[in-house]
MARBAGU-809709 format. One line per 2 residues: number of its first residue (from 1); their letters; for each residue z, x, y of N, C-alpha, C. Coordinates in Angstrom, 1 decimal. Example, Ala and Ser with C-alpha at 12.3 -4.5 7.8 and 13.67 -1.06 7.14 Angstrom:
BEGIN
1) AS) 7.8,13.2,-5.7,7.8,12.3,-4.5,7.8,13.2,-3.3  7.1,12.8,-2.2,7.1,13.7,-1.1,7.9,12.9,0.0 $
***
This chain:
BEGIN
1) MD) 47.0,71.0,93.5,48.0,70.7,92.6,48.9,69.8,93.3  49.4,68.8,92.6,50.4,67.8,93.2,51.7,68.6,93.6 $
3) KY) 52.3,68.2,94.7,53.5,68.7,95.0,54.7,68.3,94.2  55.8,69.1,94.1,57.0,68.6,93.4,57.8,67.8,94.4 $
5) KV) 58.2,66.5,93.8,58.9,65.6,94.7,60.3,65.9,94.7  61.0,65.7,95.9,62.4,66.3,96.1,63.0,65.0,96.9 $
7) II) 64.4,64.9,96.4,65.3,63.9,97.0,66.6,64.7,97.4  67.1,64.4,98.5,68.5,64.9,98.9,69.3,63.9,99.1 $
9) VD) 70.5,63.9,98.3,71.7,62.9,98.6,72.9,63.6,99.1  73.1,63.4,100.3,74.3,64.2,100.9,74.7,63.3,102.2 $
11) DD) 76.0,63.1,102.5,76.6,62.5,103.7,76.8,63.2,104.7  76.6,64.7,104.6,76.8,65.6,105.7,75.5,65.7,106.5 $
13) DV) 75.3,65.1,107.6,74.1,65.2,108.5,73.7,66.5,108.7  74.5,67.5,109.1,74.2,68.8,109.4,73.5,69.5,108.2 $
15) AL) 74.2,69.4,107.1,73.8,70.0,105.9,72.6,69.4,105.3  72.4,68.0,105.6,71.1,67.4,105.1,69.9,67.9,105.9 $
17) ES) 70.1,68.0,107.2,69.0,68.4,108.1,68.6,69.9,107.8  69.7,70.7,107.6,69.4,72.1,107.3,68.6,72.2,106.1 $
19) LS) 68.9,71.6,105.0,68.2,71.7,103.7,66.9,71.1,103.9  66.7,69.9,104.7,65.4,69.3,104.9,64.4,70.3,105.6 $
21) FE) 65.0,71.0,106.6,64.1,71.9,107.3,63.6,73.0,106.6  64.5,73.7,105.8,64.1,74.8,104.9,63.1,74.3,103.9 $
23) LG) 63.3,73.3,103.4,62.3,72.8,102.2,61.0,72.5,102.8  61.0,72.1,104.0,59.8,71.8,104.8,58.9,73.1,104.9 $
25) KD) 59.4,74.2,104.6,58.8,75.6,104.9,57.9,75.9,103.7  58.2,75.2,102.4,57.6,75.6,101.1,56.6,74.4,100.8 $
27) AR) 55.3,74.8,100.8,54.2,73.8,100.7,54.1,73.3,99.2  54.9,73.8,98.3,54.8,73.3,97.0,55.7,72.2,96.7 $
29) FS) 56.6,71.8,97.8,57.5,70.7,97.6,57.3,69.7,98.7  57.6,68.4,98.3,57.5,67.3,99.2,58.8,66.5,99.3 $
31) LE) 59.4,66.6,100.5,60.7,65.8,100.6,60.3,64.4,100.7  60.6,63.6,99.6,60.2,62.2,99.6,61.3,61.2,100.3 $
33) KT) 62.5,61.5,100.1,63.6,60.7,100.6,64.9,61.5,100.8  65.6,61.1,101.7,67.0,61.4,101.8,67.9,60.2,101.8 $
35) AR) 69.2,60.4,101.3,70.2,59.3,101.2,71.5,59.9,101.6  72.4,59.0,102.2,73.7,59.6,102.7,74.8,59.0,101.9 $
37) NG) 74.6,58.2,100.8,75.7,57.9,99.9,75.2,57.6,98.5  76.0,57.4,97.5,75.7,57.3,96.2,74.8,56.0,95.9 $
39) KQ) 75.2,55.0,96.6,74.3,53.6,96.4,72.8,53.9,96.9  72.7,54.4,98.1,71.3,54.8,98.5,70.6,55.7,97.7 $
41) GK) 71.5,56.8,97.2,70.8,57.8,96.4,70.3,57.4,95.1  71.1,56.5,94.4,70.7,55.9,93.2,69.4,55.1,93.2 $
43) KA) 69.4,54.3,94.3,68.1,53.5,94.5,67.0,54.4,94.8  67.2,55.4,95.6,66.0,56.4,95.9,65.5,57.1,94.6 $
45) IL) 66.5,57.5,93.8,66.1,58.3,92.6,65.3,57.5,91.6  65.9,56.3,91.4,65.1,55.5,90.4,63.8,55.1,90.8 $
47) KT) 63.7,54.9,92.2,62.2,54.5,92.7,61.3,55.5,92.9  61.8,56.7,93.3,61.0,57.8,93.6,60.7,58.8,92.2 $
49) RP) 61.6,58.8,91.5,61.5,59.6,90.1,61.3,61.0,90.6  62.2,61.8,91.2,61.9,63.0,91.8,61.9,64.2,90.8 $
51) DL) 61.3,65.2,91.0,61.2,66.3,90.1,62.5,67.1,90.3  63.0,67.1,91.6,64.1,68.0,92.0,65.1,67.2,92.8 $
53) LF) 66.3,67.1,92.4,67.4,66.4,93.2,68.4,67.3,93.7  68.6,67.3,95.0,69.7,68.0,95.6,70.7,67.0,96.0 $
55) LD) 72.1,67.3,95.2,73.0,66.3,95.2,74.4,66.8,95.7  74.9,66.2,96.6,76.3,66.5,97.2,77.4,66.3,96.0 $
57) VE) 78.4,67.2,96.0,79.4,66.9,94.9,80.2,65.6,95.2  80.6,65.6,96.6,81.7,64.7,97.1,81.1,63.9,98.2 $
59) MP) 81.0,62.6,97.9,80.6,61.6,99.0,81.6,60.5,99.1  81.4,59.6,100.2,82.5,58.6,100.5,82.6,57.6,99.2 $
61) DI) 81.5,57.3,98.7,81.6,56.2,97.7,81.7,56.6,96.3  81.2,57.8,96.0,81.1,58.2,94.6,81.0,59.8,94.6 $
63) TG) 81.3,60.4,93.5,81.0,61.8,93.4,79.6,62.0,92.7  79.1,63.4,93.0,77.8,63.5,92.3,77.8,63.4,90.9 $
65) ME) 78.9,63.8,90.2,79.1,63.7,88.8,79.0,62.3,88.4  79.7,61.5,89.0,79.7,60.0,88.7,78.4,59.4,88.8 $
67) LL) 77.7,59.8,90.0,76.3,59.2,90.2,75.4,59.5,88.9  75.6,60.8,88.6,74.6,61.3,87.4,75.0,60.5,86.1 $
69) QE) 76.3,60.2,86.0,76.7,59.3,84.7,76.1,58.0,84.7  76.1,57.5,86.0,75.5,56.0,86.1,74.1,56.0,85.9 $
71) IR) 73.3,56.9,86.2,71.8,56.9,86.1,71.4,57.6,84.8  72.2,58.2,84.1,71.6,59.1,82.9,70.9,58.3,82.0 $
73) DD) 71.2,57.1,81.6,70.3,56.4,80.7,69.0,55.9,81.1  68.9,56.0,82.5,67.6,55.6,83.2,66.7,56.6,83.5 $
75) IS) 67.2,57.9,83.4,66.3,59.0,83.6,65.4,59.4,82.5  64.2,58.9,82.6,63.1,59.2,81.5,62.2,60.2,81.8 $
77) WN) 62.3,60.8,82.9,61.4,61.8,83.4,62.2,63.2,83.4  61.5,64.3,83.7,62.2,65.6,83.7,62.6,65.9,85.1 $
79) MR) 63.9,65.8,85.3,64.4,66.1,86.6,65.5,67.1,86.7  65.4,68.0,87.5,66.4,69.2,87.8,67.3,68.9,88.9 $
81) VV) 68.6,69.0,88.6,69.5,68.7,89.6,70.2,69.9,90.1  70.4,70.0,91.4,70.9,71.1,92.0,72.2,70.5,92.7 $
83) FY) 73.4,71.0,92.5,74.4,70.5,93.2,74.5,71.3,94.6  74.6,70.6,95.6,74.8,71.1,97.0,76.1,70.9,97.6 $
85) TA) 76.9,71.9,97.5,78.3,71.8,97.6,79.0,72.8,98.5  80.1,72.4,99.3,80.9,73.3,100.1,82.1,73.8,99.4 $
87) YD) 82.2,73.4,98.1,83.5,73.9,97.4,83.4,75.4,97.1  84.6,75.9,96.8,84.8,77.3,96.7,84.1,77.9,95.5 $
89) KY) 83.9,79.0,95.4,83.0,79.6,94.3,83.8,79.7,93.1  85.0,79.4,93.0,85.8,79.4,91.7,85.2,78.2,90.8 $
91) MI) 84.5,77.2,91.4,84.0,76.1,90.6,82.6,76.4,90.3  82.0,77.3,90.7,80.7,77.6,90.4,80.3,77.8,89.0 $
93) QA) 81.2,78.6,88.3,81.0,78.9,87.0,81.0,77.5,86.1  82.0,76.7,86.4,82.1,75.5,85.7,80.9,74.6,85.9 $
95) IR) 80.4,74.7,87.0,78.9,73.9,87.3,77.9,74.5,86.4  77.9,75.8,86.5,76.8,76.5,85.8,76.8,76.3,84.1 $
97) ES) 78.2,76.3,83.7,78.4,76.0,82.3,77.8,74.6,81.9  77.9,73.8,82.8,77.4,72.4,82.6,75.9,72.2,82.7 $
99) AF) 75.2,73.3,82.8,73.7,73.4,82.8,73.2,73.0,84.2  74.0,73.0,85.1,73.4,72.7,86.6,73.2,73.9,87.4 $
101) DY) 72.3,73.7,88.3,72.2,74.7,89.3,73.0,74.3,90.5  73.2,75.2,91.5,74.1,74.9,92.6,73.4,75.7,93.9 $
103) LL) 73.8,75.0,95.0,73.5,75.8,96.3,74.8,75.5,97.2  75.4,76.6,97.6,76.7,76.6,98.2,76.4,76.4,99.8 $
105) KP) 77.2,75.5,100.4,77.0,75.3,101.9,78.0,76.3,102.5  77.6,76.7,103.6,76.3,76.9,104.2,75.4,78.0,103.5 $
107) FE) 74.2,77.6,103.2,73.5,78.5,102.3,72.6,79.5,103.1  72.3,80.6,102.5,71.3,81.6,103.0,69.9,81.2,102.5 $
109) EQ) 69.0,81.6,103.3,67.5,81.1,103.1,67.1,81.7,101.8  67.5,82.9,101.4,67.1,83.5,100.1,67.6,82.8,98.9 $
111) EL) 68.8,82.2,99.1,69.5,81.6,98.1,68.7,80.2,97.7  68.2,79.5,98.6,67.3,78.5,98.4,66.0,78.8,97.8 $
113) KD) 65.3,79.8,98.3,64.1,80.4,97.8,64.4,80.8,96.3  65.4,81.4,95.9,65.6,81.8,94.5,65.7,80.5,93.6 $
115) IL) 66.3,79.5,94.1,66.5,78.2,93.3,65.1,77.6,93.2  64.4,77.6,94.2,63.0,76.9,94.2,62.0,77.8,93.2 $
117) AR) 62.2,79.0,93.3,61.3,79.9,92.5,61.6,79.6,91.0  63.0,79.6,90.7,63.5,79.4,89.4,63.1,78.0,88.8 $
119) FV) 63.1,76.9,89.6,62.6,75.7,89.3,61.2,75.6,89.0  60.3,76.3,89.9,58.8,76.3,89.6,58.6,77.0,88.3 $
121) KQ) 59.2,78.1,88.0,59.1,78.8,86.9,59.3,78.0,85.6  60.4,77.3,85.7,60.7,76.3,84.5,59.7,75.2,84.4 $
123) AE) 59.4,74.7,85.6,58.5,73.5,85.5,57.1,73.9,85.0  56.6,75.1,85.5,55.2,75.4,84.9,55.2,75.9,83.5 $
125) AG) 56.5,76.2,82.9,56.6,76.6,81.5,56.9,75.4,80.7  56.9,74.2,81.4,57.1,72.9,80.7,58.5,72.8,80.1 $
127) QK) 59.5,73.5,80.6,60.8,73.5,80.0,61.6,72.2,80.5  62.1,71.5,79.4,62.7,70.3,79.6,64.2,70.6,80.0 $
129) VT) 64.7,69.6,80.8,66.1,69.6,81.2,66.8,68.2,80.9  68.0,68.1,80.7,68.8,67.0,80.5,70.0,66.8,81.4 $
131) LP) 70.6,65.6,81.4,71.8,65.5,82.2,72.9,65.6,81.2  73.7,66.7,81.3,74.6,66.9,80.3,76.0,66.3,80.5 $
133) MG) 76.0,65.0,80.8,77.2,64.3,81.0,77.7,63.6,79.7  79.1,63.7,79.5,79.6,63.1,78.3,79.3,63.8,77.1 $
135) MP) 79.9,65.1,77.1,79.7,65.9,76.0,80.5,65.7,74.7  80.0,65.9,73.5,80.9,65.8,72.4,81.8,67.0,72.3 $
137) LH) 83.1,67.0,71.7,83.9,68.0,71.6,83.3,69.3,71.2  82.5,69.2,70.0,82.1,70.4,69.4,81.2,71.2,70.2 $
139) SG) 80.5,70.7,71.4,79.7,71.3,72.2,80.4,72.3,73.1  81.7,72.1,73.4,82.4,73.0,74.2,82.1,73.1,75.7 $
141) QT) 81.3,72.0,76.1,80.8,71.9,77.5,81.9,71.5,78.3  81.8,71.8,79.7,82.7,71.5,80.7,82.3,70.2,81.3 $
143) FI) 83.5,69.4,81.7,83.2,68.2,82.7,84.1,68.5,83.8  84.0,67.7,85.0,84.7,68.0,86.1,85.4,66.8,86.6 $
145) VF) 86.7,66.8,86.9,87.5,65.8,87.5,88.0,66.1,88.9  88.4,65.2,89.7,88.9,65.4,91.0,90.4,65.0,91.0 $
147) TP) 91.1,65.8,91.8,92.5,65.6,92.0,92.8,64.7,93.2  94.0,64.3,93.4,94.3,63.5,94.6,94.0,64.2,95.9 $
149) TN) 94.1,65.5,95.9,93.6,66.3,97.1,92.1,66.6,97.1  91.3,66.0,96.3,89.9,66.1,96.2,89.5,67.5,95.8 $
151) DM) 90.5,68.3,95.1,90.2,69.6,94.5,89.4,69.2,93.2  88.5,70.0,92.8,87.6,69.9,91.6,88.3,70.7,90.5 $
153) RA) 88.5,70.2,89.3,89.0,70.8,88.2,88.1,70.7,87.0  87.8,71.8,86.3,87.0,71.9,85.3,87.9,71.8,83.9 $
155) LR) 87.3,70.9,83.0,88.2,70.7,81.9,87.3,70.7,80.6  87.7,71.0,79.5,87.0,70.8,78.2,87.5,69.7,77.4 $
157) SA) 86.9,69.1,76.6,87.4,67.9,75.8,88.4,68.4,74.8  88.3,69.6,74.5,89.3,70.1,73.4,90.7,70.3,74.0 $
159) EV) 90.8,70.5,75.4,92.0,70.7,76.1,92.7,69.2,76.2  92.1,68.2,76.0,92.6,67.0,76.4,93.2,66.0,75.1 $
161) GF) 94.4,65.7,75.3,95.0,64.7,74.3,94.7,63.4,74.5  95.0,63.0,75.8,94.9,61.6,76.1,95.0,61.5,77.7 $
163) FR) 94.5,60.3,78.1,94.8,59.9,79.6,95.8,58.8,79.7  96.6,58.7,80.6,97.7,57.9,80.8,97.6,57.3,82.2 $
165) YC) 97.7,55.9,82.3,97.7,55.3,83.6,99.2,55.0,84.1  99.4,55.6,85.2,100.8,55.4,85.7,100.8,54.2,86.9 $
167) SD) 101.3,53.2,86.4,101.2,52.0,87.2,102.0,52.1,88.5  103.1,52.9,88.6,103.8,52.9,89.7,103.0,53.7,90.9 $
169) RR) 102.2,54.7,90.4,101.3,55.3,91.4,99.9,54.8,91.4  99.5,54.0,90.5,98.2,53.5,90.4,97.1,54.4,90.3 $
171) QW) 97.6,55.4,89.3,96.7,56.6,89.0,96.7,56.9,87.7  95.5,57.5,87.2,95.4,57.9,85.8,95.9,59.5,86.0 $
173) EV) 96.4,60.0,84.8,96.7,61.3,84.7,96.1,61.7,83.2  95.8,63.0,83.1,95.4,63.5,81.8,96.3,64.5,81.3 $
175) VL) 96.6,64.3,80.0,97.8,65.0,79.3,97.0,66.1,78.4  97.3,67.3,78.8,96.5,68.4,78.4,97.4,69.4,77.5 $
177) ND) 96.7,70.3,76.6,97.3,71.1,75.6,98.1,72.3,76.6  99.3,72.4,76.3,100.1,73.4,76.8,100.0,73.6,78.3 $
179) QP) 99.7,72.4,79.0,99.8,72.5,80.5,100.4,71.2,81.1  101.0,71.2,82.2,101.6,70.0,82.8,100.4,68.9,82.9 $
181) PL) 100.8,67.6,82.8,99.9,66.5,83.1,99.1,66.7,84.4  97.8,66.4,84.5,97.2,66.6,85.7,96.7,65.2,86.3 $
183) VL) 97.2,64.9,87.4,97.1,63.6,88.1,95.6,63.6,88.8  95.0,62.4,88.4,93.6,62.4,88.9,93.5,61.5,90.2 $
185) RR) 92.3,61.7,90.9,92.3,61.0,92.2,92.4,59.4,92.1  93.1,58.9,92.9,93.1,57.5,93.0,91.7,56.7,93.1 $
187) GM) 91.5,55.6,92.3,90.3,55.1,92.3,89.6,55.4,91.1  89.9,56.3,90.3,89.3,56.6,89.0,89.6,55.5,88.0 $
189) TA) 88.6,55.0,87.4,88.7,53.9,86.4,88.5,54.3,85.0  89.0,53.5,84.1,89.0,53.7,82.6,87.6,53.9,82.2 $
191) EQ) 86.6,53.2,82.8,85.2,53.2,82.4,84.6,54.6,82.8  85.0,55.0,83.9,84.6,56.5,84.4,85.1,57.5,83.4 $
193) IT) 86.3,57.5,83.0,86.9,58.5,82.2,86.2,58.4,80.8  86.0,57.2,80.3,85.4,57.2,79.0,84.0,57.7,79.0 $
195) QY) 83.2,57.7,80.2,82.0,58.2,80.3,81.8,59.7,80.3  82.9,60.4,80.5,82.9,61.9,80.4,82.7,62.3,79.0 $
197) SP) 83.0,61.7,78.0,82.7,62.1,76.7,82.9,61.0,75.6  82.0,61.0,74.6,82.0,59.9,73.6,83.5,60.0,72.8 $
199) CF) 84.2,61.1,72.9,85.4,61.3,72.2,86.6,60.6,72.9  86.3,60.1,74.2,87.5,59.6,74.9,87.3,58.0,74.8 $
201) VQ) 88.3,57.4,74.0,88.2,56.2,73.7,89.5,55.2,74.1  89.3,54.2,74.7,90.4,53.4,75.3,91.1,52.6,74.2 $
203) IH) 92.5,52.7,74.1,93.1,52.0,73.0,94.2,51.0,73.7  94.4,51.0,75.1,95.3,50.2,75.7,95.0,50.1,77.2 $
205) QS) 95.4,49.2,77.9,95.1,49.2,79.3,95.5,50.6,80.0  96.5,51.1,79.5,97.1,52.3,80.0,96.9,53.7,79.3 $
207) YI) 96.1,53.6,78.3,95.9,54.7,77.4,94.4,54.9,77.0  93.9,56.2,77.1,92.6,56.5,76.6,92.9,57.8,75.8 $
209) IN) 92.6,57.8,74.4,92.9,59.0,73.7,91.6,59.8,73.3  91.8,61.1,73.0,90.7,61.8,72.5,90.6,61.6,71.0 $
211) ID) 89.6,60.8,70.5,89.5,60.5,69.1,89.5,61.6,68.2  89.1,62.7,68.6,89.0,63.9,67.9,90.4,64.4,67.3 $
213) YL) 91.5,63.9,68.1,92.8,64.2,67.7,93.6,63.2,66.8  92.9,62.0,66.7,93.5,61.0,66.0,93.7,61.3,64.6 $
215) MI) 95.1,61.1,64.0,95.3,61.4,62.8,95.3,60.1,61.9  96.1,59.1,62.6,96.3,57.7,61.9,96.9,56.8,62.9 $
217) IK) 96.6,55.4,62.7,97.1,54.4,63.3,98.3,53.8,62.5  99.5,53.8,63.0,100.7,53.3,62.2,101.6,52.5,63.1 $
219) DS) 101.9,51.3,62.7,102.6,50.3,63.4,102.1,50.2,64.8  100.8,50.0,64.9,100.2,49.8,66.2,100.3,51.0,67.2 $
221) KC) 100.4,52.2,66.6,100.5,53.4,67.5,99.7,54.4,67.0  99.0,55.2,67.9,98.1,56.3,67.5,99.0,57.5,67.3 $
223) LL) 98.9,58.2,66.2,99.6,59.5,66.0,98.5,60.5,66.1  98.7,61.6,66.7,97.6,62.6,66.9,97.9,63.8,66.1 $
225) YP) 97.0,64.6,65.9,97.1,66.1,65.3,97.8,66.9,66.4  98.4,67.9,65.8,98.8,69.0,66.8,97.7,69.5,67.8 $
227) PF) 98.0,69.8,68.9,99.3,70.0,69.5,99.9,68.9,70.2  99.4,67.7,69.8,99.8,66.4,70.4,100.6,65.6,69.4 $
229) DK) 101.1,66.2,68.4,101.7,65.4,67.3,103.2,64.9,67.6  103.8,65.2,68.7,105.0,64.9,69.1,105.0,63.5,69.9 $
231) IT) 103.7,63.2,70.4,103.5,62.1,71.3,103.7,60.8,70.5  104.7,59.8,70.9,104.9,58.6,70.4,104.7,57.4,71.1 $
233) EL) 104.1,57.6,72.4,104.0,56.3,73.2,102.5,55.6,73.1  101.6,56.0,72.4,100.3,55.7,72.3,100.0,54.4,71.6 $
235) LV) 100.4,53.2,72.3,100.4,51.9,71.7,99.0,51.4,71.8  98.5,50.8,70.7,97.2,50.3,70.5,97.5,48.8,70.8 $
237) SR) 96.8,48.3,71.8,96.9,46.8,72.2,95.9,45.9,71.3  96.3,44.8,71.1,95.4,43.8,70.2,94.1,43.8,70.8 $
239) KY) 93.7,43.8,72.0,92.5,43.8,72.7,91.6,44.9,72.1  92.0,46.0,71.9,91.3,47.3,71.5,91.5,47.6,70.1 $
241) KK) 92.5,47.1,69.3,92.7,47.5,68.0,91.5,47.2,67.0  91.0,45.9,67.1,89.9,45.6,66.2,88.8,46.4,66.5 $
243) EL) 88.4,46.6,67.7,87.3,47.4,68.2,87.4,48.8,67.6  88.6,49.4,67.8,88.9,50.8,67.3,88.8,50.9,65.8 $
245) QD) 89.2,49.8,65.1,89.0,49.9,63.6,87.5,49.8,63.1  86.9,48.8,63.8,85.5,48.5,63.5,84.6,49.8,63.6 $
247) RY) 84.9,50.3,64.9,84.0,51.5,65.3,84.3,52.7,64.4  85.5,52.9,64.1,85.8,54.3,63.3,86.3,54.1,61.9 $
249) CL) 86.1,52.8,61.5,86.4,52.5,59.9,87.9,52.8,59.7  88.8,52.5,60.6,90.2,52.9,60.3,90.9,51.9,59.6 $
***
């Protein structure tokens, strides 16, 4: 029987070598390639078409989530993703809710064996998996953002009213229901934000709204349903207005 192809994408040399060594003990798996950043990882994934991908959450050039968003439309085969992460266990439930598996650094040998056994069981049963990035609001799924201190924060689309770009700080922040605005890591782009969910739509260079809360566009401003109905700053620029009207028949 053909071996299951594996790729590891991780910038931590020690963690990468440790995982590579343990995977080498299981004859059912063949470690095809390793990569130490997102650019190398993307190239390796699309060329090798692995059955199983171990992916670091935080890398120098890109996050694991962002890498999956970039390649999602190119994944035409059945690939299981395991996040290989050193983050605290409070984030694990959020990752699990997003239908990903995880391996916490440093891992115990039995933890890896359990993941591999679970993978083989699903693969032999012919169970399909998908990359659940960009969930619609009604799915209630979780997406993950990073703060300026590189903490991970799990959010649901229903919590989000809109995103606002703060030019003085050169950072995006997300305006949430009944919570203070959450500042996002510097370097986050509007394109990356809109990829989190189809309901996140850009209306201005400085604003991305949750279209599911849009009530009306009046005097070139977006008015939202409660609990965001007191917001009056959401100006629609000429650049995005026609596209918004055409797309949503407004």
